[in-house]
FIFIVO-865661 format. One record per residue: residue in one letter; x, y, z of N, C-alpha, C, O in turn. Coordinates in steps of 0.05 Angstrom, whole numbers, padded with zeros to 5 digits, always signed. Last residue first. Layout:
AXYZXYZXYZXYZ/...
END
This chain:
X+02304+02630+02225+02331+02636+02236+02330+02658+02256+02350+02666+02267/X+02259+02624+02198+02261+02610+02224+02288+02614+02236+02293+02602+02257/X+02259+02651+02151+02239+02659+02170+02243+02646+02197+02232+02655+02217/X+02296+02627+02119+02304+02652+02132+02284+02660+02153+02292+02675+02171/X+02267+02586+02097+02287+02579+02117+02296+02604+02131+02303+02602+02155/X+02234+02604+02057+02224+02605+02084+02244+02597+02105+02239+02601+02129/X+02264+02594+02008+02260+02621+02019+02252+02622+02048+02262+02639+02063/X+02311+02542+02006+02283+02549+02006+02279+02576+02019+02291+02581+02041/X+02373+02551+01973+02358+02548+01997+02329+02556+01994+02324+02576+01981/X+02433+02531+01948+02406+02536+01941+02388+02530+01964+02388+02508+01975/X+02480+02525+01976+02481+02542+01952+02453+02548+01942+02449+02567+01928/X+02510+02513+02038+02484+02516+02023+02488+02535+02001+02496+02558+02004/X+02555+02513+02068+02556+02499+02043+02532+02502+02026+02532+02495+02002/X+02549+02534+02118+02557+02553+02097+02558+02540+02069+02560+02554+02049/X+02490+02504+02149+02518+02506+02142+02524+02526+02119+02507+02533+02104/X+02446+02525+02198+02449+02522+02170+02478+02525+02162+02490+02545+02168/X+02407+02507+02250+02435+02512+02244+02439+02505+02214+02436+02482+02205/X+02349+02537+02272+02360+02518+02253+02389+02526+02246+02394+02548+02239/X+02297+02548+02318+02324+02552+02310+02333+02530+02290+02324+02507+02293/X+02242+02539+02324+02254+02564+02334+02282+02569+02325+02291+02592+02324/X+02190+02515+02296+02218+02513+02291+02232+02539+02299+02233+02559+02283/X+02136+02515+02301+02151+02516+02326+02181+02514+02321+02197+02513+02340/X+02116+02512+02249+02110+02537+02265+02126+02539+02290+02129+02561+02301/X+02126+02496+02192+02140+02487+02217+02139+02509+02237+02158+02523+02242/X+02107+02512+02144+02087+02503+02164+02100+02492+02189+02086+02481+02206/X+02163+02492+02106+02137+02507+02106+02119+02495+02128+02116+02471+02129/X+02211+02470+02096+02204+02474+02124+02178+02490+02127+02172+02500+02149/X+02213+02466+02041+02223+02444+02057+02215+02446+02086+02211+02426+02099/X+02197+02500+02000+02177+02492+02021+02187+02470+02039+02171+02456+02052/X+02247+02477+01956+02225+02495+01961+02206+02483+01982+02200+02459+01982/X+02308+02447+01985+02286+02451+01965+02264+02470+01975+02263+02477+01998/X+02373+02461+01994+02348+02457+02010+02326+02465+01991+02326+02488+01981/X+02441+02438+01984+02415+02450+01975+02392+02443+01993+02390+02421+02004/X+02484+02417+02009+02489+02440+01991+02463+02453+01981+02463+02475+01970/X+02509+02388+02068+02485+02395+02053+02491+02420+02035+02500+02440+02045/X+02553+02379+02100+02555+02370+02072+02531+02378+02056+02532+02375+02031/X+02542+02396+02152+02558+02414+02136+02559+02405+02106+02566+02421+02089/X+02473+02382+02171+02502+02377+02170+02516+02393+02149+02503+02403+02130/X+02429+02420+02208+02433+02410+02181+02463+02406+02178+02478+02425+02183/X+02390+02412+02264+02417+02417+02255+02422+02404+02228+02420+02380+02225/X+02332+02440+02292+02343+02424+02272+02372+02432+02266+02378+02456+02264/X+02274+02444+02335+02300+02452+02326+02313+02431+02307+02304+02408+02306/X+02219+02430+02333+02228+02454+02348+02256+02463+02341+02262+02487+02341/X+02161+02407+02303+02191+02408+02300+02201+02433+02313+02192+02455+02306/X+02107+02407+02301+02119+02404+02327+02149+02405+02327+02162+02404+02348/X+02092+02409+02248+02085+02432+02265+02097+02430+02293+02096+02450+02308/X+02110+02400+02191+02119+02386+02215+02116+02406+02238+02136+02419+02246/X+02097+02423+02142+02076+02420+02162+02085+02400+02184+02068+02385+02195/X+02151+02393+02108+02127+02409+02106+02106+02403+02127+02098+02380+02130/X+02200+02371+02103+02189+02374+02130+02164+02391+02131+02157+02403+02152/X+02205+02370+02047+02213+02348+02063+02202+02347+02092+02196+02325+02103/X+02192+02405+02006+02171+02398+02025+02179+02375+02043+02161+02361+02054/X+02247+02385+01966+02223+02401+01969+02202+02389+01987+02196+02365+01986/X+02304+02357+02000+02287+02363+01977+02262+02377+01985+02257+02381+02009/X+02367+02368+02019+02340+02366+02032+02320+02375+02011+02319+02399+02004/X+02429+02337+02007+02407+02354+01999+02382+02347+02015+02377+02325+02023/X+02468+02306+02030+02478+02329+02015+02455+02346+02006+02460+02369+01997/X+02485+02265+02086+02464+02279+02071+02475+02303+02057+02489+02319+02069/X+02524+02246+02119+02525+02238+02091+02504+02252+02074+02506+02250+02049/X+02515+02261+02172+02533+02277+02156+02534+02270+02126+02544+02285+02110/X+02444+02252+02186+02472+02244+02186+02489+02262+02167+02478+02277+02150/X+02398+02282+02228+02406+02280+02200+02436+02274+02200+02452+02288+02211/X+02348+02267+02270+02378+02267+02269+02386+02262+02240+02381+02241+02229/X+02294+02306+02288+02304+02287+02268+02335+02290+02269+02347+02312+02269/X+02239+02320+02332+02267+02321+02325+02274+02300+02304+02262+02278+02303/X+02183+02318+02333+02197+02339+02348+02227+02342+02340+02238+02364+02341/X+02124+02302+02301+02154+02300+02299+02167+02323+02312+02163+02346+02304/X+02071+02307+02297+02081+02303+02324+02112+02302+02324+02124+02300+02346/X+02060+02313+02242+02054+02336+02260+02064+02332+02289+02067+02352+02303/X+02081+02304+02186+02086+02288+02211+02084+02309+02234+02104+02319+02244/X+02076+02330+02138+02052+02325+02154+02056+02308+02178+02037+02300+02190/X+02132+02300+02108+02110+02319+02106+02086+02311+02122+02077+02289+02120/X+02178+02271+02105+02165+02273+02131+02141+02293+02131+02132+02301+02153/X+02186+02273+02049+02191+02248+02063+02178+02248+02091+02169+02227+02100/X+02180+02312+02009+02157+02305+02026+02160+02280+02044+02141+02268+02052/X+02235+02287+01973+02212+02305+01973+02189+02295+01991+02181+02272+01989/X+02286+02258+02014+02270+02260+01991+02247+02279+01995+02240+02287+02017/X+02347+02274+02033+02321+02272+02045+02301+02278+02023+02299+02301+02014/X+02404+02237+02013+02384+02257+02007+02359+02252+02023+02351+02229+02027/X+02439+02198+02030+02450+02222+02018+02430+02243+02012+02438+02266+02006/X+02451+02152+02080+02430+02167+02066+02443+02193+02055+02456+02207+02070/X+02495+02142+02109+02493+02129+02084+02471+02140+02067+02472+02138+02042/X+02473+02134+02174+02495+02144+02158+02495+02127+02131+02494+02102+02131/X+02401+02135+02183+02427+02122+02184+02448+02137+02166+02441+02150+02147/X+02361+02179+02224+02368+02169+02197+02397+02157+02198+02414+02168+02213/X+02316+02177+02273+02345+02177+02268+02350+02165+02241+02344+02141+02237/X+02261+02213+02299+02271+02196+02278+02301+02199+02275+02311+02222+02275/X+02201+02221+02337+02229+02227+02332+02239+02207+02312+02227+02185+02309/X+02145+02213+02332+02155+02236+02348+02185+02242+02344+02193+02265+02347/X+02089+02196+02295+02118+02194+02296+02129+02218+02310+02125+02241+02302/X+02036+02203+02288+02043+02194+02314+02074+02191+02318+02084+02185+02340/X+02026+02216+02235+02021+02236+02255+02028+02228+02284+02027+02245+02302/X+02050+02210+02179+02053+02192+02202+02051+02210+02227+02071+02217+02239/X+02052+02241+02133+02027+02240+02148+02027+02218+02170+02006+02208+02178/X+02104+02205+02102+02086+02228+02102+02061+02221+02117+02050+02200+02115/X+02146+02171+02096+02134+02173+02123+02114+02196+02124+02108+02205+02146/X+02157+02177+02041+02159+02150+02054+02145+02149+02082+02134+02128+02090/X+02158+02218+02006+02133+02214+02021+02133+02188+02036+02112+02177+02044/X+02208+02188+01966+02191+02211+01973+02165+02202+01987+02153+02182+01981/X+02249+02135+01997+02235+02149+01975+02218+02172+01985+02213+02175+02009/X+02314+02127+02018+02285+02129+02028+02271+02146+02009+02278+02169+02005/X+02373+02091+02017+02354+02106+02000+02325+02104+02012+02314+02083+02016/X+02403+02060+02050+02416+02083+02035+02397+02099+02020+02405+02121+02011/X+02407+02018+02106+02390+02035+02088+02405+02058+02076+02419+02073+02090/X+02442+01993+02141+02443+01985+02113+02426+02003+02094+02431+02003+02070/X+02428+02006+02193+02449+02021+02181+02452+02015+02151+02465+02031+02137/X+02355+02005+02201+02382+01993+02202+02403+02010+02187+02396+02026+02170/X+02309+02036+02241+02321+02037+02213+02349+02026+02215+02366+02037+02230/X+02251+02023+02271+02280+02017+02275+02291+02016+02247+02285+01998+02231/X+02200+02065+02292+02212+02052+02269+02242+02047+02274+02256+02066+02281/X+02140+02082+02325+02168+02073+02327+02176+02058+02302+02162+02041+02292/X+02089+02098+02313+02104+02115+02333+02134+02107+02333+02151+02123+02339/X+02035+02098+02273+02063+02090+02273+02079+02109+02291+02083+02132+02284/X+01983+02113+02265+01991+02104+02292+02020+02096+02295+02028+02088+02316/X+01979+02126+02211+01974+02146+02230+01981+02139+02258+01984+02157+02275/X+02009+02121+02156+02007+02102+02179+02003+02119+02204+02023+02126+02217/X+02020+02154+02113+01992+02152+02123+01987+02131+02146+01964+02125+02152/X+02073+02116+02087+02057+02140+02087+02029+02135+02098+02017+02114+02092/X+02111+02078+02081+02096+02078+02106+02079+02103+02108+02070+02109+02130/X+02123+02087+02025+02125+02060+02038+02109+02058+02063+02096+02038+02067/X+02125+02131+01991+02100+02125+02005+02100+02099+02021+02079+02090+02029/X+02174+02100+01949+02157+02124+01955+02132+02115+01969+02119+02095+01962/X+02212+02047+01981+02199+02060+01958+02182+02084+01968+02178+02088+01992/X+02273+02041+02013+02244+02044+02018+02232+02057+01993+02243+02078+01984/X+02330+01999+02013+02313+02018+01999+02284+02017+02008+02272+01996+02011/X+02359+01961+02042+02373+01984+02031+02355+02006+02021+02363+02029+02020/X+02360+01914+02094+02343+01932+02079+02360+01956+02069+02374+01968+02085/X+02400+01897+02128+02397+01884+02102+02380+01901+02083+02385+01902+02059/X+02385+01888+02194+02404+01899+02175+02403+01883+02149+02406+01859+02149/X+02314+01885+02205+02341+01875+02208+02359+01889+02188+02350+01900+02168/X+02265+01929+02231+02279+01918+02208+02306+01908+02216+02321+01920+02231/X+02202+01938+02259+02230+01931+02265+02242+01918+02241+02232+01898+02230/X+02152+01984+02274+02165+01968+02252+02194+01963+02260+02209+01982+02267/X+02088+01996+02303+02118+01993+02307+02129+01976+02283+02117+01957+02274/X+02035+02004+02292+02047+02021+02313+02078+02019+02314+02091+02038+02323/X+01982+02000+02247+02011+01995+02251+02023+02015+02271+02022+02039+02267/X+01931+02012+02234+01935+01999+02259+01965+01995+02267+01971+01988+02290/X+01933+02034+02183+01927+02052+02205+01927+02038+02232+01924+02052+02253/X+01967+02034+02131+01962+02013+02151+01958+02027+02177+01976+02030+02193/X+01979+02072+02090+01953+02074+02106+01947+02048+02120+01924+02040+02122/X+02027+02031+02060+02013+02056+02060+01985+02053+02073+01970+02034+02067/X+02066+01993+02057+02050+01993+02081+02032+02019+02083+02023+02027+02105/X+02083+02002+02004+02083+01975+02014+02064+01973+02039+02049+01954+02042/X+02090+02045+01968+02065+02042+01982+02061+02015+01996+02038+02006+02000/X+02141+02010+01935+02124+02034+01935+02097+02028+01949+02084+02008+01942/X+02176+01961+01977+02165+01973+01953+02148+01997+01957+02142+02005+01980/X+02237+01951+02004+02208+01954+02012+02195+01972+01990+02203+01995+01986/X+02291+01907+01996+02275+01928+01984+02246+01927+01996+02233+01906+01998/X+02316+01865+02021+02333+01889+02014+02315+01912+02006+02324+01935+02008/X+02310+01813+02067+02295+01833+02051+02313+01857+02046+02323+01869+02066/X+02339+01783+02103+02340+01775+02075+02326+01795+02056+02331+01794+02032/X+02329+01801+02154+02352+01812+02140+02354+01803+02111+02369+01815+02096/X+02256+01813+02163+02282+01798+02166+02305+01810+02149+02300+01827+02131/X+02216+01854+02200+02226+01850+02174+02253+01836+02175+02271+01847+02188/X+02158+01856+02236+02186+01850+02239+02196+01841+02211+02185+01822+02201/X+02106+01899+02253+02118+01884+02231+02148+01881+02238+02161+01901+02245/X+02042+01908+02285+02071+01911+02285+02083+01893+02263+02070+01873+02256/X+01988+01905+02271+01996+01923+02290+02026+01928+02292+02035+01949+02299/X+01940+01896+02221+01968+01890+02229+01978+01913+02247+01975+01936+02240/X+01891+01917+02207+01892+01900+02231+01920+01892+02238+01925+01882+02261/X+01882+01944+02160+01877+01958+02185+01882+01942+02210+01879+01953+02232/X+01918+01954+02101+01911+01932+02121+01907+01946+02148+01925+01958+02158/X+01934+01990+02063+01907+01993+02074+01899+01971+02093+01876+01970+02102/X+01984+01948+02036+01970+01974+02035+01942+01972+02045+01926+01955+02037/X+02019+01908+02034+02004+01909+02058+01985+01933+02058+01971+01939+02077/X+02039+01916+01980+02034+01889+01991+02017+01888+02015+02001+01870+02018/X+02052+01959+01949+02025+01958+01961+02018+01931+01973+01995+01923+01975/X+02105+01926+01917+02088+01950+01918+02060+01944+01929+02047+01926+01919/X+02135+01874+01960+02126+01888+01935+02109+01912+01939+02099+01918+01961/X+02191+01866+01993+02162+01869+01998+02152+01886+01976+02159+01909+01973/X+02243+01818+01976+02229+01844+01971+02200+01843+01981+02187+01822+01978/X+02265+01769+01987+02284+01792+01985+02269+01819+01981+02282+01840+01982/X+02265+01708+02014+02247+01731+02009+02264+01756+02009+02275+01763+02030/X+02295+01651+01984+02297+01674+02001+02277+01695+01993+02273+01701+01970/X+02258+01589+01982+02274+01610+01969+02274+01635+01986+02255+01639+02001/X+02222+01551+01999+02250+01544+01999+02268+01565+01986+02292+01559+01981/X+02174+01577+02001+02178+01558+01980+02207+01550+01977+02216+01543+01955/X+02207+01630+02033+02182+01619+02025+02187+01600+02001+02202+01607+01983/X+02245+01661+02085+02243+01643+02062+02214+01635+02058+02199+01633+02077/X+02237+01696+02126+02261+01700+02109+02261+01683+02085+02275+01688+02065/X+02171+01722+02139+02191+01701+02137+02214+01707+02119+02212+01723+02100/X+02152+01774+02183+02155+01766+02154+02176+01744+02152+02198+01748+02163/X+02110+01774+02234+02139+01770+02229+02141+01758+02200+02133+01736+02195/X+02062+01816+02260+02070+01800+02237+02101+01798+02235+02115+01818+02236/X+02012+01824+02308+02041+01826+02303+02048+01806+02280+02040+01783+02281/X+01945+01831+02281+01966+01833+02304+01994+01835+02294+01999+01848+02273/X+01912+01781+02241+01918+01808+02250+01939+01806+02272+01948+01785+02281/X+01936+01730+02193+01922+01740+02217+01930+01769+02224+01949+01780+02214/X+01944+01743+02121+01945+01727+02145+01931+01740+02169+01916+01759+02166/X+01952+01763+02071+01923+01757+02079+01922+01741+02105+01903+01727+02110/X+01991+01806+02031+01989+01792+02058+01959+01788+02064+01943+01807+02063/X+02023+01806+01968+01999+01811+01984+01999+01793+02010+02007+01770+02009/X+02074+01799+01947+02056+01817+01934+02030+01823+01950+02018+01844+01945/X+02142+01788+01959+02115+01787+01971+02097+01807+01956+02105+01830+01954/X+02187+01757+01919+02176+01783+01925+02147+01779+01936+02130+01767+01922/X+02243+01713+01923+02213+01717+01927+02208+01746+01932+02222+01759+01948/X+02290+01686+01875+02283+01701+01899+02254+01707+01900+02240+01707+01879/X+02304+01662+01827+02309+01648+01852+02303+01663+01878+02311+01654+01899/X+02287+01698+01788+02316+01692+01791+02322+01679+01818+02343+01685+01831/X+02227+01707+01821+02243+01716+01798+02273+01712+01805+02282+01722+01826/X+02162+01695+01840+02189+01686+01842+02204+01695+01817+02194+01691+01795/X+02113+01728+01882+02124+01721+01855+02153+01712+01860+02165+01719+01879/X+02056+01715+01926+02084+01724+01919+02091+01715+01891+02078+01699+01878/X+02013+01722+01981+02016+01718+01953+02044+01729+01945+02053+01748+01956/X+02012+01690+02045+02024+01709+02026+02019+01702+01997+02022+01679+01990/X+01992+01650+02075+01986+01677+02084+01995+01698+02064+01987+01722+02065/X+02012+01602+02057+01985+01609+02048+01978+01638+02056+01959+01649+02045/X+02060+01598+02085+02061+01604+02056+02034+01614+02046+02032+01631+02029/X+02041+01581+02134+02054+01607+02132+02054+01616+02102+02048+01639+02096/X+02022+01530+02120+02003+01550+02131+02015+01578+02129+02001+01597+02122/X+02070+01506+02103+02047+01510+02083+02028+01531+02094+02018+01547+02079/X+02099+01505+02151+02108+01521+02129+02087+01526+02108+02086+01548+02097/X+02062+01470+02183+02068+01497+02190+02079+01514+02167+02069+01536+02163/X+02059+01416+02168+02038+01435+02159+02046+01464+02162+02037+01481+02147/X+02100+01392+02196+02099+01391+02167+02081+01412+02155+02086+01423+02134/X+02083+01401+02248+02108+01412+02239+02110+01413+02209+02121+01431+02197/X+02036+01370+02248+02035+01399+02252+02060+01414+02242+02059+01435+02230/X+02058+01320+02243+02041+01330+02222+02038+01360+02224+02037+01374+02203/X+02086+01316+02292+02100+01314+02267+02084+01326+02244+02095+01340+02227/X+02043+01318+02327+02063+01339+02328+02079+01339+02301+02086+01361+02290/X+02018+01269+02315+02004+01295+02311+02024+01318+02310+02022+01336+02293/X+02058+01233+02330+02049+01234+02302+02035+01261+02296+02039+01274+02275/X+02060+01242+02384+02084+01247+02367+02076+01250+02339+02087+01266+02324/X+02009+01223+02399+02018+01251+02404+02041+01260+02386+02041+01281+02374/X+02015+01169+02385+01994+01185+02372+02001+01215+02375+02000+01230+02355/X+02053+01152+02420+02059+01151+02392+02040+01169+02376+02047+01181+02356/X+02054+01199+02476+02046+01173+02462+02054+01175+02433+02061+01196+02423/X+02092+01221+02527+02084+01227+02500+02078+01202+02485+02096+01185+02481/X+02073+01225+02595+02085+01211+02573+02074+01221+02546+02050+01228+02543/X+02089+01271+02644+02068+01262+02626+02081+01249+02602+02099+01261+02590/
END
């Protein structure tokens, strides 16, 4: 089938329009030559966040940028993004899967909290900080592997993840903060690495199925209920 001059012209115009159409899906701010996304208003379904907008790198998903969006089902985050803000995807109840490229270093507090259908998250090795309640009440999350480089399990980070059966905690972790695994009622066993020196209050409260936990001798401050599961 021949491509006419008219067809070629239409294709060219569509190619020119595509970046503008993508740009229109996001509200954003520019600071020091980088873009922070502040709100998404694009189509439902799978979303691939762009690495550039307005010719500048997208480096941050701002606070509450996707919060409460019921129609986004999956998100792919490019390597240009280093920061996922506070409550960025909070209560996105249609979200089932998140894929992140290596580059993300920080999740803000509540970043994916309350995403009740979130079953899969790919966490890159670049992540070093996950904020408190970042995955709280993600009731469909069944297992989780934390990257080497995380030094603390923040307060309430997995609180209320009632389907969570196992978590791989890397040797870089030195503290498990208050209520980190509170009401993880399906958690059955846990190995805490030798470098951990403190476990916060109610860290394992409500973990009714936690039949065994390997606790290192390095612990100097421990939540009282940890003795109940040994």
